[in-house]
C-alpha positions as CSV (number, residue, x, y, z in Angstrom):
1,M,329.7,-61.9,42.5
2,S,333.5,-62.2,43.0
3,V,335.1,-64.4,45.6
4,Q,336.4,-61.3,47.5
5,M,332.8,-59.8,47.6
6,R,331.4,-63.1,48.8
7,S,334.1,-63.2,51.5
8,S,333.2,-59.7,52.6
9,T,329.5,-60.6,52.7
10,M,330.2,-63.7,54.7
11,L,332.4,-61.8,57.2
12,R,329.7,-59.2,57.8
13,A,327.2,-62.0,58.4
14,T,329.6,-63.8,60.7
15,W,330.2,-60.6,62.7
16,R,326.5,-60.1,63.1
17,C,326.1,-63.7,64.3
18,R,328.9,-63.4,66.8
19,A,327.7,-60.1,68.1
20,F,324.3,-61.5,68.6
21,A,325.7,-64.6,70.1
22,G,327.5,-62.5,72.7
23,L,324.3,-60.8,73.5
24,I,322.2,-63.9,73.8
25,F,324.6,-66.2,75.6
26,A,325.2,-63.6,78.3
27,C,321.7,-64.4,79.6
28,S,320.3,-67.3,81.7
29,F,319.6,-69.9,79.1
30,F,323.1,-69.6,77.6
31,G,325.3,-68.5,80.6
32,G,323.2,-69.0,83.7
33,R,323.4,-65.4,84.9
34,C,319.8,-64.3,84.4
35,K,318.0,-64.5,87.8
36,T,314.5,-63.3,87.1
37,R,311.7,-63.7,84.6
38,E,312.2,-60.1,83.5
39,D,315.8,-60.9,82.5
40,S,314.6,-63.7,80.3
41,T,311.9,-61.5,78.8
42,R,314.4,-58.7,78.1
43,T,316.8,-61.2,76.4
44,A,314.0,-62.6,74.3
45,R,313.2,-59.0,73.1
46,Q,316.8,-58.5,72.3
47,L,316.8,-61.8,70.3
48,Q,313.8,-60.6,68.3
49,S,315.3,-57.1,67.8
50,F,318.5,-58.6,66.5
51,F,316.8,-60.7,63.9
52,E,314.7,-57.7,62.8
53,Q,317.7,-55.3,62.6
54,S,320.1,-57.8,60.9
55,G,317.5,-58.6,58.3
56,E,318.3,-60.6,55.2
57,A,322.1,-60.6,55.9
58,L,321.8,-62.9,59.0
59,E,319.3,-65.2,57.2
60,D,321.7,-65.4,54.3
61,A,324.5,-66.4,56.5
62,Y,322.5,-69.2,58.2
63,R,321.1,-70.5,54.9
64,C,324.6,-70.9,53.5
65,K,324.3,-68.2,50.8
66,S,327.7,-66.7,51.7
67,Y,330.7,-68.8,50.9
68,L,334.5,-68.9,50.8
69,P,336.6,-71.1,48.5
70,V,338.1,-73.1,51.4
71,G,337.4,-76.5,52.9
72,I,335.5,-79.3,51.2
73,V,334.6,-78.4,47.7
74,R,331.0,-78.8,46.4
75,S,329.2,-77.8,43.3
76,D,325.8,-76.1,43.0
77,D,323.6,-75.1,40.0
78,D,326.2,-72.6,38.7
79,S,329.1,-75.1,39.1
80,Q,331.1,-72.8,41.4
81,P,332.9,-74.3,44.4
82,R,331.1,-73.3,47.7
83,M,331.1,-74.2,51.4
84,C,329.0,-73.0,54.4
85,K,331.1,-71.1,56.9
86,I,329.4,-71.3,60.4
87,C,326.9,-73.1,62.6
88,S,324.9,-71.5,65.4
89,V,322.4,-72.5,68.1
90,L,320.4,-69.3,67.5
91,P,317.7,-70.9,65.3
92,W,317.1,-73.5,68.0
93,A,316.9,-70.8,70.7
94,R,314.4,-68.8,68.6
95,E,312.0,-71.8,68.5
96,A,312.8,-73.3,71.9
97,T,310.0,-73.7,74.6
98,H,310.3,-72.3,78.1
99,D,310.9,-75.8,79.4
100,Q,313.8,-76.3,77.0
101,I,315.4,-72.9,77.9
102,C,315.2,-73.8,81.6
103,R,316.3,-77.4,81.1
104,L,319.2,-77.2,78.6
105,D,322.6,-75.4,78.9
106,V,323.8,-74.6,75.3
107,S,326.2,-71.9,76.3
108,E,329.1,-73.7,74.6
109,C,327.3,-73.8,71.2
110,S,326.9,-70.2,70.4
111,V,328.9,-70.1,67.1
112,L,330.8,-73.1,65.5
113,K,332.9,-73.4,62.4
114,P,332.3,-76.4,60.1
115,G,333.8,-79.5,61.7
116,E,333.7,-78.1,65.3
117,E,331.9,-79.7,68.2
118,C,330.3,-78.5,71.4
119,M,328.6,-80.0,74.5
120,V,325.0,-79.5,75.5
121,H,324.4,-80.1,79.2
122,C,321.5,-80.4,81.6
123,R,321.2,-77.1,83.3
124,K,322.5,-77.1,86.9
125,P,321.6,-77.1,89.7
126,Y,318.0,-78.1,88.9
127,Y,318.6,-80.8,86.3
128,V,320.9,-83.9,86.2
129,G,321.7,-86.1,83.3
130,A,324.4,-87.0,80.7
131,S,325.6,-84.3,78.4
132,V,325.4,-84.8,74.6
133,R,327.7,-83.7,71.8
134,A,326.6,-81.2,69.0
135,L,328.4,-81.2,65.6
136,C,328.7,-78.5,62.9
137,P,329.1,-80.6,59.7
138,W,332.0,-79.8,57.3
139,D,329.5,-79.6,54.5
140,N,326.9,-77.6,56.4
141,S,324.3,-76.3,53.9
142,E,320.6,-76.2,53.2
143,S,320.8,-79.2,50.9
144,N,321.6,-81.5,53.8
145,G,319.5,-79.9,56.5
146,G,321.9,-77.2,57.7
147,G,322.8,-76.1,61.3
148,L,324.1,-78.1,64.3
149,Q,323.4,-81.8,64.5
150,W,322.5,-82.9,68.1
151,T,319.9,-84.8,70.2
152,E,318.5,-83.3,73.4
153,P,319.9,-85.0,76.5
154,S,317.7,-86.8,79.0
155,C,317.5,-84.5,82.0
156,E,315.8,-85.2,85.3
157,L,314.4,-82.3,87.3
158,Q,315.5,-82.2,91.0
159,C,314.8,-79.7,93.8
160,Q,316.7,-78.7,96.8
161,D,315.3,-79.4,100.3
162,F,312.8,-77.1,101.9
163,E,314.3,-74.3,103.8
164,T,311.2,-74.5,106.1
165,V,308.9,-77.5,105.9
166,P,305.4,-76.4,105.2
167,Q,303.0,-76.7,108.1
168,G,301.0,-79.9,108.1
169,Y,303.6,-82.2,106.6
170,V,306.2,-84.5,108.0
171,L,309.0,-86.6,106.4
172,A,309.6,-90.1,107.7
173,D,311.9,-92.7,106.0
174,G,311.9,-90.6,102.8
175,V,308.1,-90.5,102.6
176,W,306.0,-87.4,103.1
177,T,302.8,-87.7,105.1
178,C,300.3,-85.5,106.7
179,A,301.1,-84.2,110.2
180,E,299.0,-84.7,113.3
181,N,295.7,-82.9,113.1
182,Y,295.8,-82.8,109.3
183,I,294.0,-85.1,106.9
184,G,294.6,-86.1,103.3
185,E,297.4,-87.6,101.2
186,A,300.7,-85.8,100.9
187,V,301.8,-85.2,97.3
188,Y,305.4,-84.0,96.7
189,E,306.3,-82.3,93.5
190,C,309.3,-80.5,92.1
191,I,308.0,-77.6,90.0
192,M,310.0,-75.4,87.6
193,G,308.9,-71.8,87.8
194,D,308.7,-69.1,85.2
195,D,312.0,-67.8,86.5
196,C,313.8,-71.2,85.7
197,I,314.2,-71.9,89.4
198,A,312.9,-75.3,90.6
199,R,311.1,-75.3,93.9
200,P,309.7,-78.2,96.0
201,S,305.9,-78.3,96.5
202,L,303.7,-80.2,99.0
203,T,299.9,-80.4,98.6
204,G,297.1,-82.6,99.7
205,C,297.0,-82.2,103.5
206,T,294.3,-80.0,105.1
207,A,294.2,-78.9,108.7
208,L,291.4,-80.3,110.9
209,V,289.6,-77.3,112.4
210,H,287.1,-76.6,115.1
211,C,283.4,-76.3,114.4
212,M,281.6,-73.0,114.5
213,A,279.5,-72.3,117.6
214,P,275.8,-71.7,117.0
215,E,274.2,-68.3,117.4
216,V,272.1,-68.7,120.5
217,D,270.5,-66.7,123.3
218,L,273.5,-66.1,125.6
219,C,271.3,-65.1,128.4
220,M,269.7,-68.6,128.3
221,L,272.6,-70.9,127.3
222,D,276.0,-71.5,128.7
223,M,278.4,-71.8,125.8
224,S,281.6,-71.6,127.8
225,S,282.8,-75.1,126.8
226,C,281.5,-74.9,123.2
227,W,283.4,-72.0,121.6
228,M,286.3,-74.0,120.2
229,V,285.3,-77.7,119.9
230,P,287.9,-79.6,117.8
231,S,287.1,-82.0,115.0
232,G,285.6,-85.1,116.6
233,G,285.3,-83.4,120.0
234,T,282.2,-82.8,122.2
235,C,281.0,-80.2,124.7
236,E,278.3,-79.7,127.2
237,L,275.6,-77.1,126.3
238,G,273.8,-76.1,129.5
239,C,271.3,-73.6,130.8
240,K,273.0,-70.4,132.2
241,S,272.6,-70.2,136.0
242,P,271.2,-68.7,138.0
243,S,268.7,-67.1,135.6
244,Y,267.8,-70.5,134.0
245,V,267.6,-74.1,135.1
246,G,267.4,-77.3,133.0
247,E,269.3,-80.4,131.9
248,P,272.2,-79.8,129.6
249,T,272.7,-81.5,126.2
250,I,275.9,-82.7,124.4
251,A,277.1,-81.0,121.2
252,N,279.7,-82.5,118.9
253,C,282.0,-81.5,116.0
254,A,282.0,-83.9,113.1
255,E,285.0,-86.2,112.6
256,N,287.7,-85.0,110.1
257,N,286.1,-81.5,109.9
258,V,288.1,-79.2,107.6
259,D,285.4,-76.4,107.3
260,P,285.8,-73.7,109.9
261,F,282.2,-72.6,109.1
262,H,280.7,-76.1,109.7
263,P,278.3,-75.8,112.7
264,L,278.3,-77.9,115.8
265,N,275.7,-80.7,115.9
266,W,273.5,-79.8,118.9
267,T,270.0,-79.8,120.4
268,M,268.4,-77.1,122.4
269,P,268.3,-77.9,126.2
270,D,264.9,-77.3,127.9
271,C,265.8,-74.2,129.9
272,K,263.2,-72.4,132.2
273,P,263.6,-69.1,134.0
274,S,264.5,-69.5,137.6
275,C,263.2,-67.1,140.3
276,D,264.0,-68.0,143.9
277,E,263.5,-66.6,147.4
278,N,266.1,-63.9,146.7
279,T,264.2,-62.6,143.7
280,P,262.5,-59.3,144.5
281,V,258.7,-59.3,144.8
282,P,257.0,-56.4,143.0
283,A,255.1,-53.8,145.0
284,G,251.5,-54.6,145.6
285,Y,252.0,-58.4,145.9
286,E,252.9,-60.9,148.6
287,L,254.6,-64.3,148.1
288,F,254.4,-66.9,150.8
289,A,256.9,-69.7,151.5
290,N,254.6,-72.3,150.1
291,G,254.6,-70.5,146.7
292,D,251.1,-68.9,147.1
293,W,250.5,-65.3,145.9
294,Q,248.1,-62.7,147.1
295,C,247.5,-59.0,146.6
296,A,248.9,-56.7,149.3
297,D,246.5,-54.7,151.5
298,T,247.0,-51.7,149.2
299,H,245.9,-53.6,146.1
300,Y,242.9,-55.7,144.9
301,G,242.5,-58.5,142.4
302,K,243.9,-62.0,141.6
303,P,247.7,-62.3,141.2
304,D,249.0,-63.8,138.0
305,P,252.8,-64.4,138.5
306,E,255.4,-65.2,135.8
307,C,259.2,-65.6,136.1
308,V,261.0,-64.0,133.1
309,V,264.5,-63.0,132.2
310,S,265.2,-59.3,131.5
311,D,267.3,-57.9,128.7
312,Q,270.1,-57.7,131.3
313,C,269.9,-61.5,131.8
314,V,268.4,-61.2,135.3
315,A,265.5,-63.4,136.4
316,E,262.6,-61.3,137.8
317,W,259.0,-61.7,138.7
318,R,256.5,-60.1,136.4
319,V,253.1,-60.2,138.2
320,S,249.7,-58.8,137.0
321,G,246.2,-58.9,138.3
322,C,246.4,-56.7,141.4
323,A,245.3,-53.1,141.0
324,Q,246.2,-50.4,143.5
325,L,243.4,-49.2,145.8
326,F,242.7,-45.5,145.8
327,P,240.6,-43.2,148.2
328,C,237.6,-41.5,146.6
329,V,237.8,-37.8,145.9
330,A,235.3,-35.2,147.2
331,P,233.4,-33.3,144.5
332,E,234.8,-29.8,143.8
333,D,231.5,-28.2,143.0
334,D,229.6,-26.1,145.6
335,V,232.6,-25.9,147.9
336,C,231.0,-22.9,149.6
337,R,227.7,-24.7,150.2
338,Y,229.0,-28.0,151.6
339,N,231.5,-28.7,154.4
340,M,233.6,-31.7,153.0
341,S,236.3,-31.5,155.6
342,E,235.6,-35.1,156.8
343,C,235.6,-36.5,153.3
344,L,239.0,-35.5,151.9
345,A,240.5,-39.1,151.8
346,V,237.8,-41.7,152.3
347,R,239.3,-45.2,151.8
348,P,237.4,-47.8,149.7
349,G,234.4,-49.1,151.7
350,E,234.4,-46.2,154.1
351,S,232.0,-43.2,154.5
352,C,231.9,-39.6,155.8
353,V,229.3,-37.0,156.8
354,V,228.7,-33.9,154.7
355,H,227.4,-30.7,156.5
356,C,226.2,-27.4,155.3
357,R,228.8,-24.7,155.3
358,A,227.8,-21.4,157.0
359,P,226.0,-19.2,156.2
360,F,224.1,-22.0,154.6
361,V,221.7,-24.0,156.8
362,G,220.0,-27.4,156.3
363,G,220.5,-31.1,156.9
364,T,223.4,-33.5,156.4
365,S,224.3,-36.3,154.0
366,V,226.5,-39.4,154.0
367,A,229.1,-39.8,151.3
368,T,230.6,-43.3,150.6
369,C,233.6,-44.6,148.7
370,K,232.7,-47.9,147.0
371,E,234.4,-51.1,148.0
372,H,237.7,-52.1,146.3
373,N,237.9,-48.8,144.4
374,T,240.9,-48.8,142.0
375,D,240.0,-45.6,140.2
376,A,242.0,-42.6,141.4
377,T,239.4,-40.2,140.0
378,Q,236.3,-41.9,141.5
379,E,234.0,-39.4,143.4
380,L,232.1,-40.2,146.6
381,A,228.6,-41.5,146.4
382,W,225.9,-39.4,148.2
383,T,223.1,-40.8,150.4
384,P,220.8,-38.9,150.0
385,P,222.2,-37.3,146.9
386,R,222.9,-33.8,148.4
387,P,222.0,-32.2,151.7
388,P,219.3,-29.4,151.4
389,C,221.5,-26.4,152.2
390,A,220.0,-22.9,151.7
391,L,220.7,-19.3,152.6
392,M,218.1,-18.0,155.0
393,D,219.4,-14.5,155.7
394,C,221.4,-12.3,153.2
395,P,222.9,-8.9,154.1
396,E,222.0,-5.9,152.0
397,P,224.8,-4.8,149.5
398,E,227.3,-2.4,151.0
399,I,227.6,-0.6,147.7
400,V,224.4,-0.1,145.6
401,P,225.1,-0.7,142.0
402,P,224.1,2.0,139.4
403,G,220.5,1.9,138.2
404,Y,218.9,0.8,141.5
405,E,217.5,2.6,144.5
406,K,215.9,1.4,147.8
407,T,212.4,2.6,148.9
408,K,210.2,1.7,151.8
409,A,208.4,-0.6,149.4
410,G,211.6,-2.3,148.3
411,W,214.1,-2.0,145.4
412,R,213.2,-0.2,142.1
413,C,215.0,1.1,139.0
414,A,216.5,4.5,139.4
415,A,215.8,7.4,137.0
416,G,217.2,6.8,133.5
417,Y,216.8,3.0,133.9
418,V,213.9,0.7,133.1
419,G,213.1,-2.8,134.0
420,S,211.8,-5.0,136.8
421,V,214.2,-5.4,139.8
422,K,215.2,-8.9,140.9
423,D,217.2,-9.4,144.0
424,Y,218.8,-12.8,145.0
425,C,221.3,-14.1,147.5
426,E,224.5,-15.9,146.5
427,V,228.0,-16.5,147.7
428,D,231.1,-15.0,146.0
429,A,234.4,-16.6,145.2
430,Y,235.4,-16.2,148.9
431,C,232.3,-18.0,150.1
432,T,230.8,-14.7,151.5
433,A,227.0,-14.3,151.2
434,R,225.9,-11.2,149.2
435,T,222.6,-9.7,147.8
436,F,222.8,-9.3,144.1
437,L,220.5,-7.0,142.1
438,G,219.4,-7.3,138.5
439,G,216.7,-6.5,136.0
440,C,217.3,-2.7,135.5
441,A,218.9,-1.5,132.2
442,P,219.9,2.2,131.3
443,L,217.9,4.0,128.7
444,A,219.8,4.5,125.4
445,S,219.5,6.8,122.4
446,C,218.7,5.2,119.1
447,W,221.2,4.7,116.3
448,P,221.1,7.4,113.6
449,L,218.8,6.9,110.7
450,E,220.5,5.6,107.6
451,V,219.1,7.4,104.4
452,D,220.1,8.5,100.9
453,E,222.1,11.6,101.8
454,C,221.8,13.1,98.3
455,M,218.0,13.0,98.6
456,L,217.2,13.3,102.3
457,D,218.4,15.5,105.1
458,A,218.3,13.4,108.4
459,S,220.6,15.7,110.4
460,E,218.0,16.0,113.2
461,C,217.9,12.2,113.7
462,V,221.2,11.9,115.6
463,D,221.1,11.0,119.3
464,V,217.4,10.7,119.5
465,K,216.3,9.9,123.0
466,P,213.8,7.1,123.8
467,G,210.2,8.4,123.0
468,S,211.5,11.4,121.0
469,T,211.0,12.1,117.3
470,C,213.0,13.8,114.5
471,E,212.0,15.3,111.1
472,V,213.5,14.2,107.8
473,R,213.3,16.7,104.9
474,C,213.9,16.5,101.1
475,K,217.4,17.9,100.2
476,S,217.7,20.4,97.3
477,P,217.3,20.0,94.3
478,Y,214.6,17.5,95.4
479,N,211.2,18.9,96.5
480,G,208.5,17.2,98.5
481,S,206.9,16.7,102.0
482,S,208.9,15.8,105.1
483,A,208.4,12.8,107.5
484,L,208.9,11.9,111.1
485,A,211.1,9.2,112.7
486,V,210.9,8.1,116.3
487,C,213.1,6.3,118.9
488,P,210.9,3.8,120.8
489,A,210.0,4.7,124.3
490,G,212.0,2.8,127.0
491,N,214.7,1.8,124.5
492,T,217.8,0.3,126.1
493,D,219.5,-1.0,123.0
494,P,222.1,1.6,121.7
495,W,222.2,-0.2,118.4
496,K,218.5,0.2,117.8
497,A,218.0,2.5,114.7
498,V,215.4,5.3,114.6
499,E,212.2,4.1,113.0
500,W,210.0,5.8,110.4
501,Q,206.7,7.1,111.7
502,G,204.0,6.9,109.1
503,G,206.2,6.5,106.1
504,Q,209.2,8.1,104.3
505,P,209.3,11.6,102.6
506,D,208.0,11.8,99.0
507,C,210.9,13.7,97.2
508,I,210.8,14.6,93.5
509,L,213.4,16.1,91.2
510,E,211.2,18.5,89.1
511,S,213.9,20.0,86.8
512,C,217.4,19.3,85.8
513,P,219.8,21.9,84.3
514,A,221.5,21.3,81.0
515,P,225.1,20.1,81.3
516,K,227.8,22.7,81.3
517,N,230.0,20.6,79.1
518,V,228.3,18.6,76.4
519,P,230.1,15.3,75.7
520,R,231.5,14.9,72.2
521,Y,229.1,13.5,69.6
522,F,226.0,14.9,71.5
523,Q,223.8,18.0,70.8
524,Q,220.7,19.5,72.3
525,V,217.6,19.5,70.1
526,G,214.2,21.2,70.7
């Protein structure tokens, strides 16, 4: 390759290096103008893209494979004079860690000619320290290591003061400590973030918090002073008045408590329901000033009182043992026979007199309600069981029912009726005495005879009167003798069928004509 061609190759490589240097050193770790992590990421992508697009030409320039015949003369394997042209901080930037990018300012060392120097500084404002000098050797080549020669400066990280001091910390005489109502050991750190911005940090102090109040029966316990008990504090846990009475207990929150869910240390006070003279007494009971109980006059039993607290947190008496007294009830049967007017509301232990109600006559009876009756459905007890009330005179019926007629000898069944007359005296629904007649039933024709209508003709056996007969004949083509059927005398059952008298007709089918149409596959023989 000629000197001119080598010069051209070197110039192209140098142009690419300078173009890339202008791209890279415009960003934060070379010029201090990148403000976010996204800027640094974008610059890193541009750096990678530049190396991929520049390819072997950029690598050749860095590795001193493009030369010009100027400067210090050296000899290589082909004995031609050669010298490396440029130095760059790009190889270092490609391998640098995030900490180095944030800590060091190499913006002055983008591209150097052999023999040139640049300064590497600690990046302000977050690092302080002495700058160092970087040198591009006159004989920069691969054989002696190549690239800039420099040593990283010693840089100390420093943070600006807090704009707002975190809650829970105080600074006194240059030392950070935990504030009042906080516990722990304050630890100050200056931390470099991913965005190359150093920020102060304080950790180690935790706020003291109140203990959590227990879940209790709020009808029973007074928690008014125990809802927000601070660390190391106490409260009084008492019975809620006026529904409960009892001695309070002391609850406490543990020292140095930092857990808002840590419960109070407490014991349950001995609380009892409290009913006083203002507490209403249930109906049916009486409470005396000395505390004694008894059933009211309207009740009977032995009182068993208990003071309880309702779901509405109100103390009330719940008393059992006394049942309400009820009057006995008069029987509802035979209301026309007995006069119960004196016995409608007989109180327990009392009696009444039962009379016969007209037109009944007879004696009287005493009905008693048992002592201490508590059953609202209890009937009166009779002594003797029932008074002997009877009907001595009964009027004749105003309208004679069908089937009956009156003679000098008394009542008998009318024509067309049969039976034995029975007359009796009863009261109707209106408690009026009446003579009732019974025993006579109307005569009824028998039910028609059921026969084989193809063989027998029973047309005369319809509506056969009691004691009458009918003749049943054989129906053509049957021949034979006829027979008689009879409806029993005095029949009163309309569903009673006519009965055979002496047996059924003997009907025979003597001859049968040949079929008019002989079925297929049949023929007459003989």
